[in-house]
C-alpha positions as CSV (number, residue, x, y, z in Angstrom):
1,X,-49.6,-71.5,159.8
2,X,-49.5,-75.3,160.3
3,X,-52.1,-77.4,158.5
4,X,-55.3,-78.4,160.5
5,X,-57.2,-80.0,157.6
6,X,-58.2,-83.6,157.2
7,X,-56.1,-85.7,154.9
8,X,-57.1,-89.3,154.5
9,X,-54.5,-90.3,151.9
10,X,-52.2,-93.1,153.1
11,X,-48.8,-92.2,154.5
12,X,-45.8,-94.2,155.5
13,X,-45.6,-93.1,159.1
14,X,-47.9,-91.2,161.5
15,X,-46.2,-89.6,164.4
16,X,-48.2,-88.8,167.6
17,X,-46.9,-85.7,169.2
18,X,-45.1,-82.6,167.9
19,X,-42.6,-82.2,170.7
20,X,-38.9,-82.5,170.1
21,X,-38.9,-86.3,169.8
22,X,-41.7,-86.4,167.3
23,X,-40.4,-83.6,165.2
24,X,-36.9,-85.1,165.2
25,X,-38.3,-88.5,164.1
26,X,-40.3,-86.7,161.3
27,X,-37.2,-84.8,160.1
28,X,-35.1,-88.0,160.0
29,X,-37.8,-89.9,158.0
30,X,-38.6,-87.2,155.5
31,X,-34.8,-86.8,154.8
32,X,-35.0,-90.4,153.6
33,X,-38.0,-89.8,151.4
34,X,-40.5,-91.3,153.8
35,X,-43.9,-89.7,153.9
36,X,-45.1,-88.6,157.4
37,X,-48.0,-87.0,159.2
38,X,-47.5,-85.5,162.7
39,X,-50.6,-85.1,164.9
40,X,-50.4,-82.8,167.9
41,X,-53.2,-82.4,170.4
42,X,-52.2,-78.9,171.5
43,X,-52.6,-75.6,169.5
44,X,-48.8,-75.3,169.4
45,X,-45.7,-77.5,168.8
46,X,-43.0,-78.1,171.4
47,X,-44.6,-80.4,174.0
48,X,-42.7,-79.7,177.3
49,X,-40.7,-77.0,175.6
50,X,-42.9,-74.0,176.2
51,X,-41.9,-70.3,175.9
52,X,-43.8,-67.3,177.2
53,X,-43.5,-63.6,176.3
54,X,-43.9,-61.4,179.4
55,X,-45.8,-58.1,179.4
56,X,-42.3,-56.4,179.1
57,X,-41.5,-58.4,176.0
58,X,-39.0,-60.8,177.5
59,X,-39.1,-64.5,176.5
60,X,-39.1,-66.9,179.5
61,X,-39.1,-70.7,179.3
62,X,-41.9,-72.3,181.3
63,X,-40.8,-75.8,180.3
64,X,-37.4,-77.2,179.3
65,X,-34.7,-74.6,179.6
66,X,-31.1,-75.5,180.3
67,X,-28.4,-77.3,178.3
68,X,-24.8,-78.2,178.8
69,X,-21.7,-78.4,176.5
70,X,-21.7,-82.2,176.3
71,X,-25.2,-82.6,174.8
72,X,-24.0,-83.5,171.4
73,X,-27.2,-83.9,169.4
74,X,-28.8,-80.8,170.9
75,X,-25.8,-78.6,170.3
76,X,-25.5,-79.8,166.7
77,X,-29.1,-79.0,166.1
78,X,-28.8,-75.5,167.5
79,X,-25.9,-74.9,165.2
80,X,-27.8,-76.2,162.2
81,X,-30.8,-74.0,163.0
82,X,-28.7,-71.0,163.6
83,X,-29.7,-70.6,167.2
84,X,-27.4,-69.1,169.8
85,X,-27.0,-69.7,173.6
86,X,-26.4,-67.4,176.5
87,X,-24.6,-68.4,179.7
88,X,-26.5,-69.0,182.9
89,X,-25.6,-66.3,185.5
90,X,-23.3,-68.0,188.1
91,X,-21.2,-65.2,189.7
92,X,-21.7,-65.0,193.4
93,X,-22.8,-67.1,196.3
94,X,-25.4,-69.9,196.4
95,X,-28.0,-70.4,199.2
96,X,-28.7,-73.8,200.7
97,X,-31.7,-74.0,203.1
98,X,-31.6,-77.3,205.0
99,X,-33.5,-78.3,208.2
100,X,-34.3,-74.8,209.2
101,X,-30.8,-73.3,208.6
102,X,-29.7,-71.2,205.7
103,X,-26.1,-71.6,204.4
104,X,-24.5,-69.2,202.0
105,X,-21.5,-70.6,200.1
106,X,-19.2,-69.6,197.3
107,X,-20.7,-70.8,194.1
108,X,-17.2,-71.4,192.6
109,X,-16.1,-73.7,195.5
110,X,-18.4,-76.6,195.0
111,X,-18.6,-80.3,194.3
112,X,-20.8,-81.5,191.5
113,X,-23.3,-84.2,192.6
114,X,-25.0,-84.4,189.2
115,X,-26.8,-81.3,187.9
116,X,-26.4,-79.5,191.2
117,X,-23.4,-77.9,193.0
118,X,-23.0,-78.3,196.7
119,X,-20.6,-76.7,199.2
120,X,-17.5,-78.9,199.4
121,X,-16.6,-77.7,202.9
122,X,-20.1,-78.6,204.3
123,X,-20.2,-82.2,203.1
124,X,-19.4,-85.0,205.6
125,X,-17.1,-88.0,204.7
126,X,-20.2,-90.3,205.0
127,X,-22.1,-88.2,202.5
128,X,-19.2,-88.1,200.0
129,X,-18.7,-91.9,200.5
130,X,-22.4,-92.5,199.7
131,X,-22.1,-90.4,196.5
132,X,-19.1,-92.4,195.4
133,X,-20.9,-95.6,196.2
134,X,-23.8,-94.5,194.1
135,X,-21.6,-93.7,191.2
136,X,-19.9,-97.2,191.5
137,X,-23.3,-99.0,191.6
138,X,-24.8,-97.1,188.7
139,X,-22.0,-98.2,186.4
140,X,-23.2,-101.7,187.0
141,X,-26.6,-101.0,185.5
142,X,-26.7,-101.6,181.7
143,X,-28.2,-98.7,179.9
144,X,-29.9,-100.7,177.2
145,X,-31.3,-103.3,179.6
146,X,-31.2,-102.1,183.2
147,X,-33.4,-104.9,184.3
148,X,-30.6,-107.3,183.6
149,X,-28.2,-105.8,186.1
150,X,-26.7,-108.5,188.4
151,X,-28.5,-107.1,191.5
152,X,-31.5,-105.8,189.6
153,X,-34.2,-107.6,191.6
154,X,-32.7,-106.6,194.9
155,X,-32.2,-103.0,193.9
156,X,-35.7,-102.8,192.4
157,X,-37.3,-104.1,195.5
158,X,-36.3,-101.1,197.6
159,X,-37.0,-97.4,197.3
160,X,-34.3,-94.7,197.2
161,X,-35.5,-93.6,200.6
162,X,-34.8,-97.0,202.0
163,X,-31.3,-97.0,200.5
164,X,-30.7,-93.5,201.9
165,X,-31.7,-94.6,205.4
166,X,-29.4,-97.7,205.2
167,X,-26.3,-95.9,203.9
168,X,-26.4,-92.3,205.0
169,X,-26.1,-92.0,208.8
170,X,-27.1,-88.5,210.0
171,X,-30.4,-86.8,209.6
172,X,-28.7,-83.7,208.1
173,X,-27.0,-85.8,205.4
174,X,-30.2,-87.6,204.7
175,X,-32.1,-84.3,204.3
176,X,-29.4,-83.1,201.9
177,X,-29.6,-86.3,199.9
178,X,-33.4,-86.1,199.8
179,X,-33.2,-82.5,198.5
180,X,-30.8,-83.4,195.8
181,X,-32.8,-86.4,194.5
182,X,-36.1,-84.6,194.7
183,X,-34.7,-81.7,192.6
184,X,-33.2,-84.1,190.1
185,X,-36.2,-86.5,189.8
186,X,-39.2,-84.5,191.0
187,X,-40.8,-87.1,193.2
188,X,-40.4,-88.1,196.9
189,X,-37.7,-90.8,197.4
190,X,-40.1,-93.3,198.8
191,X,-41.9,-93.4,195.4
192,X,-38.7,-94.1,193.5
193,X,-37.2,-97.5,192.7
194,X,-33.5,-97.6,193.7
195,X,-32.7,-99.6,190.5
196,X,-34.5,-97.0,188.4
197,X,-32.6,-94.2,190.1
198,X,-29.3,-96.0,189.4
199,X,-30.2,-96.3,185.8
200,X,-31.1,-92.6,185.5
201,X,-27.9,-91.6,187.3
202,X,-25.8,-93.8,185.0
203,X,-27.5,-92.1,182.0
204,X,-26.8,-88.5,183.2
205,X,-24.5,-88.4,186.2
206,X,-21.3,-87.6,184.2
207,X,-22.9,-84.7,182.5
208,X,-21.4,-81.2,182.9
209,X,-23.7,-79.0,184.9
210,X,-26.1,-77.2,182.6
211,X,-24.7,-73.8,182.1
212,X,-26.6,-72.2,179.1
213,X,-30.0,-71.2,177.8
214,X,-31.1,-70.7,174.2
215,X,-31.4,-67.0,173.2
216,X,-35.1,-66.3,172.5
217,X,-36.2,-69.6,174.1
218,X,-35.9,-73.3,173.4
219,X,-39.4,-73.6,171.8
220,X,-37.8,-72.0,168.7
221,X,-36.2,-75.3,168.0
222,X,-39.6,-77.0,167.5
223,X,-41.0,-74.1,165.6
224,X,-38.1,-74.2,163.1
225,X,-38.3,-77.9,162.7
226,X,-42.1,-77.8,162.2
227,X,-41.9,-75.0,159.6
228,X,-39.8,-77.4,157.5
229,X,-42.5,-80.0,157.7
230,X,-45.5,-78.0,156.6
231,X,-48.1,-79.2,155.8
232,X,-47.4,-82.6,157.5
233,X,-47.8,-81.2,161.1
234,X,-51.5,-80.9,162.2
235,X,-52.3,-79.1,165.4
236,X,-55.3,-79.5,167.6
237,X,-55.7,-83.1,166.3
238,X,-55.6,-85.4,169.3
239,X,-55.3,-89.1,168.5
240,X,-58.1,-91.1,169.9
241,X,-57.7,-94.7,168.6
242,X,-54.8,-96.6,167.0
243,X,-56.0,-99.8,165.3
244,X,-53.5,-102.1,163.6
245,X,-53.4,-105.4,161.7
246,X,-50.9,-107.2,159.6
247,X,-51.5,-104.8,156.7
248,X,-51.2,-101.4,158.4
249,X,-52.5,-99.0,160.9
250,X,-55.7,-97.0,161.1
251,X,-55.5,-93.9,163.3
252,X,-58.7,-92.1,164.4
253,X,-58.0,-88.6,165.5
254,X,-60.1,-85.6,166.4
255,X,-60.5,-84.5,162.8
256,X,-60.7,-87.7,160.9
257,X,-59.4,-91.2,160.0
258,X,-55.9,-91.7,158.7
259,X,-53.9,-94.7,157.4
260,X,-50.2,-95.6,157.6
261,X,-47.8,-98.4,157.6
262,X,-46.4,-97.6,161.1
263,X,-47.0,-95.2,164.0
264,X,-44.5,-93.6,166.4
265,X,-46.1,-92.5,169.7
266,X,-44.0,-89.8,171.3
267,X,-46.3,-88.4,173.9
268,X,-45.7,-88.8,177.7
269,X,-46.9,-92.0,179.4
270,X,-50.2,-90.9,180.8
271,X,-51.6,-89.3,177.6
272,X,-50.3,-92.3,175.7
273,X,-52.3,-94.6,177.9
274,X,-55.5,-92.6,177.2
275,X,-55.3,-93.6,173.5
276,X,-57.5,-96.6,172.7
277,X,-55.4,-99.4,171.1
278,X,-57.0,-102.2,169.0
279,X,-55.9,-104.8,169.7
280,X,-55.2,-103.8,173.3
281,X,-51.7,-103.3,174.4
282,X,-50.0,-106.1,176.3
283,X,-50.4,-106.2,180.1
284,X,-46.7,-105.4,180.4
285,X,-47.0,-102.3,178.3
286,X,-50.2,-101.1,179.9
287,X,-48.8,-101.7,183.4
288,X,-45.6,-99.9,182.5
289,X,-47.5,-96.8,181.1
290,X,-49.7,-96.7,184.2
291,X,-46.8,-96.9,186.5
292,X,-44.6,-94.3,184.9
293,X,-45.2,-90.9,186.5
294,X,-43.7,-87.7,185.2
295,X,-42.2,-85.2,187.7
296,X,-45.1,-83.2,189.2
297,X,-44.3,-79.5,189.4
298,X,-45.3,-75.9,188.9
299,X,-42.7,-73.7,187.2
300,X,-42.8,-70.0,188.0
301,X,-41.1,-66.9,186.8
302,X,-40.9,-63.8,189.1
303,X,-39.8,-60.6,187.4
304,X,-38.3,-57.6,189.3
305,X,-37.2,-54.2,188.4
306,X,-33.5,-55.2,189.0
307,X,-31.6,-58.4,189.8
308,X,-31.2,-57.1,193.3
309,X,-29.7,-60.3,194.6
310,X,-26.6,-59.8,192.5
311,X,-25.9,-56.5,194.4
312,X,-25.8,-58.6,197.6
313,X,-23.2,-60.9,196.0
314,X,-25.7,-63.8,195.2
315,X,-26.0,-65.7,192.0
316,X,-29.7,-66.4,192.5
317,X,-29.4,-70.1,193.0
318,X,-31.3,-71.3,196.0
319,X,-31.9,-74.9,197.0
320,X,-34.4,-75.5,199.8
321,X,-36.0,-78.4,201.7
322,X,-38.7,-76.1,203.0
323,X,-41.3,-73.9,201.3
324,X,-43.1,-74.4,198.0
325,X,-40.1,-74.2,195.8
326,X,-37.3,-76.7,195.8
327,X,-34.9,-74.9,193.6
328,X,-34.7,-71.3,192.3
329,X,-32.2,-69.7,189.9
330,X,-31.5,-66.5,188.0
331,X,-33.1,-66.2,184.6
332,X,-32.8,-62.5,184.2
333,X,-33.3,-61.3,180.6
334,X,-30.2,-60.3,178.6
335,X,-29.7,-56.7,177.7
336,X,-32.2,-55.5,180.2
337,X,-32.0,-53.8,183.6
338,X,-34.8,-56.1,184.9
339,X,-34.1,-59.2,186.9
340,X,-36.0,-62.5,187.1
341,X,-35.9,-65.7,189.1
342,X,-37.2,-69.1,188.0
343,X,-38.5,-71.6,190.6
344,X,-39.6,-75.2,190.5
345,X,-42.1,-76.4,193.1
346,X,-41.7,-79.2,195.6
347,X,-43.4,-82.4,194.6
348,X,-44.7,-82.8,198.2
349,X,-46.8,-79.6,198.0
350,X,-47.9,-79.9,194.3
351,X,-51.3,-81.3,195.0
352,X,-52.1,-78.5,197.5
353,X,-50.6,-75.8,195.3
354,X,-52.6,-76.9,192.3
355,X,-55.9,-76.6,194.2
356,X,-55.1,-73.1,195.3
357,X,-55.6,-69.9,193.2
358,X,-52.7,-68.4,191.3
359,X,-52.9,-65.5,193.7
360,X,-52.5,-67.8,196.7
361,X,-49.6,-69.6,195.1
362,X,-47.9,-66.4,194.4
363,X,-48.3,-65.3,198.0
364,X,-46.6,-68.3,199.5
365,X,-43.8,-68.3,196.9
366,X,-43.1,-64.6,197.5
367,X,-43.0,-65.4,201.3
368,X,-40.3,-68.0,200.7
369,X,-38.3,-65.7,198.5
370,X,-38.5,-63.0,201.1
371,X,-37.2,-65.3,203.7
372,X,-34.2,-66.1,201.5
373,X,-33.5,-62.8,199.8
374,X,-35.0,-60.0,201.9
375,X,-37.9,-57.6,201.6
376,X,-37.2,-56.6,198.0
377,X,-38.3,-60.1,196.9
378,X,-41.9,-59.3,198.0
379,X,-42.4,-56.6,195.3
380,X,-42.2,-58.3,191.9
381,X,-43.3,-56.6,188.6
382,X,-44.8,-59.7,187.2
383,X,-45.5,-63.3,188.3
384,X,-45.8,-66.0,185.6
385,X,-46.4,-69.8,186.1
386,X,-47.1,-73.0,184.3
387,X,-48.8,-75.8,186.2
388,X,-47.5,-79.0,184.5
389,X,-49.2,-81.2,187.0
390,X,-52.6,-80.0,185.6
391,X,-51.7,-79.7,181.9
392,X,-53.8,-82.4,180.2
393,X,-51.5,-83.3,177.3
394,X,-48.4,-84.0,179.5
395,X,-49.7,-84.5,183.0
396,X,-46.3,-83.8,184.4
397,X,-42.9,-82.2,183.6
398,X,-39.5,-83.6,182.9
399,X,-38.4,-87.0,184.5
400,X,-40.5,-90.1,184.2
401,X,-40.3,-92.1,187.4
402,X,-40.8,-95.8,188.3
403,X,-41.8,-97.0,191.8
404,X,-40.2,-100.2,193.2
405,X,-40.7,-103.6,191.4
406,X,-41.8,-102.1,188.1
407,X,-38.5,-102.1,186.1
408,X,-37.7,-105.7,186.6
409,X,-41.2,-106.8,185.9
410,X,-42.2,-104.6,182.9
411,X,-39.1,-102.5,182.0
412,X,-38.3,-104.5,178.9
413,X,-41.3,-103.1,177.2
414,X,-40.2,-99.5,177.6
415,X,-38.8,-99.3,174.0
416,X,-40.1,-102.5,172.4
417,X,-42.4,-101.9,169.5
418,X,-46.0,-103.3,169.8
419,X,-46.7,-104.6,166.4
420,X,-46.6,-101.6,164.1
421,X,-46.4,-99.1,167.0
422,X,-43.0,-97.7,168.0
423,X,-42.3,-95.5,171.0
424,X,-40.2,-92.4,171.5
425,X,-40.0,-89.5,173.9
426,X,-37.3,-88.5,176.4
427,X,-38.6,-91.0,178.9
428,X,-37.5,-93.8,176.4
429,X,-33.9,-92.6,176.0
430,X,-31.0,-94.6,177.3
431,X,-28.8,-91.5,177.6
432,X,-29.9,-88.1,178.8
433,X,-33.3,-89.3,179.8
434,X,-35.6,-86.4,180.9
435,X,-33.7,-83.8,178.8
436,X,-34.0,-82.3,175.3
437,X,-30.9,-84.3,174.3
438,X,-32.8,-87.5,175.3
439,X,-35.8,-86.5,173.3
440,X,-33.7,-86.0,170.2
441,X,-31.9,-89.3,170.7
442,X,-35.2,-91.2,171.2
443,X,-36.7,-89.6,168.0
444,X,-33.7,-90.7,166.0
445,X,-33.9,-94.2,167.4
446,X,-37.6,-94.7,166.6
447,X,-37.1,-93.2,163.1
448,X,-34.3,-95.7,162.4
449,X,-36.4,-98.6,163.7
450,X,-39.3,-97.7,161.3
451,X,-36.9,-96.9,158.4
452,X,-35.3,-100.4,158.8
453,X,-38.7,-102.1,158.7
454,X,-39.9,-100.0,155.6
455,X,-36.7,-100.8,153.8
456,X,-37.0,-104.5,154.7
457,X,-40.5,-104.5,153.3
458,X,-39.3,-103.2,150.0
459,X,-36.5,-105.7,149.6
């Protein structure tokens, strides 16, 4: 059991948030003999890594889930912790629903556009040229300082929707591009800066398609990391105020007052903005936090008595520009006769879905699945969901997004320390942003920043 008791003795570093970034930073610092305290507002560790045990005993992942072979830090951590992975089921055809038509294509005959496969035989030359142009442009965006790209101001002044309309000629191709980007980023294209999208694409577009899941769930990673930090991790201890001066930092939390030399804030942008800072954050930092919006979504799991779609020659992957779910895939439990599908909601319907009852959401989701897969989809054994849009301690899911004209104005402050406050979290990563790999890298970076300052103080 993790410690929940007050401890007012001074510590070197206080870390706000016990997700993967915060626990990585804590591990790095404690290995160097630095004392840390980790404060977590929730009653569990993991942040956006959240596993759920179904009534049949299966573990499903309602937050972060997939990984690929080229995520070096994450794979190394899994090996160190003794965790194994299982392959994503991919045998069979994929379904693409676009502009009222349903296309079924061989899942092995695809072109990778990022994290999603598309049917190579159905892509126009104009669409392929647009993708190539995107890849060329994103290479021109520096990962450490994207706001310093040669055409940064021009690219930041337009949305991805505007670029799409200017460079992709047909409505069908535009609809396909919209679908890809909305699945990747979780927001409508008109809300997304083209410069920011190029930056994110540069950071992840060469990745091999995620093809594995962690056996037993990804939240195990955070549980195992936290167990090694007992009693430094304190749950249900939301940070309310961070006050700093030239001598140190005073942190007022739900359960008491704590003192440290430095603080690392790893929580998502909106919860970070709800902390009171004394002195106040700069206008640049405040505007940046208020402008960053995490992908808004509901993630759902639908459990069936069998993976009946496999019998029809389907791999369970469905991408759709209509209906409440944008993307669906097979997440059937290993060593079980039962089947399961996981779906991510469309950002355009999230506000309406969140206001409905779970029963109403389930009904419209099953209607969509029935249209795609037939009548068997209407009879699940269990329906499970996580509304990340409404979850108070994250207020969103994976990708942080910037609207036009924010990155060139305030982007420099994304990772810059504010006095004794340092920033981590997957949204601050320069590689693998929005992923577990990005969270690990951001935690390592912030830990090194603080360690450097502590060592300099001693010298």
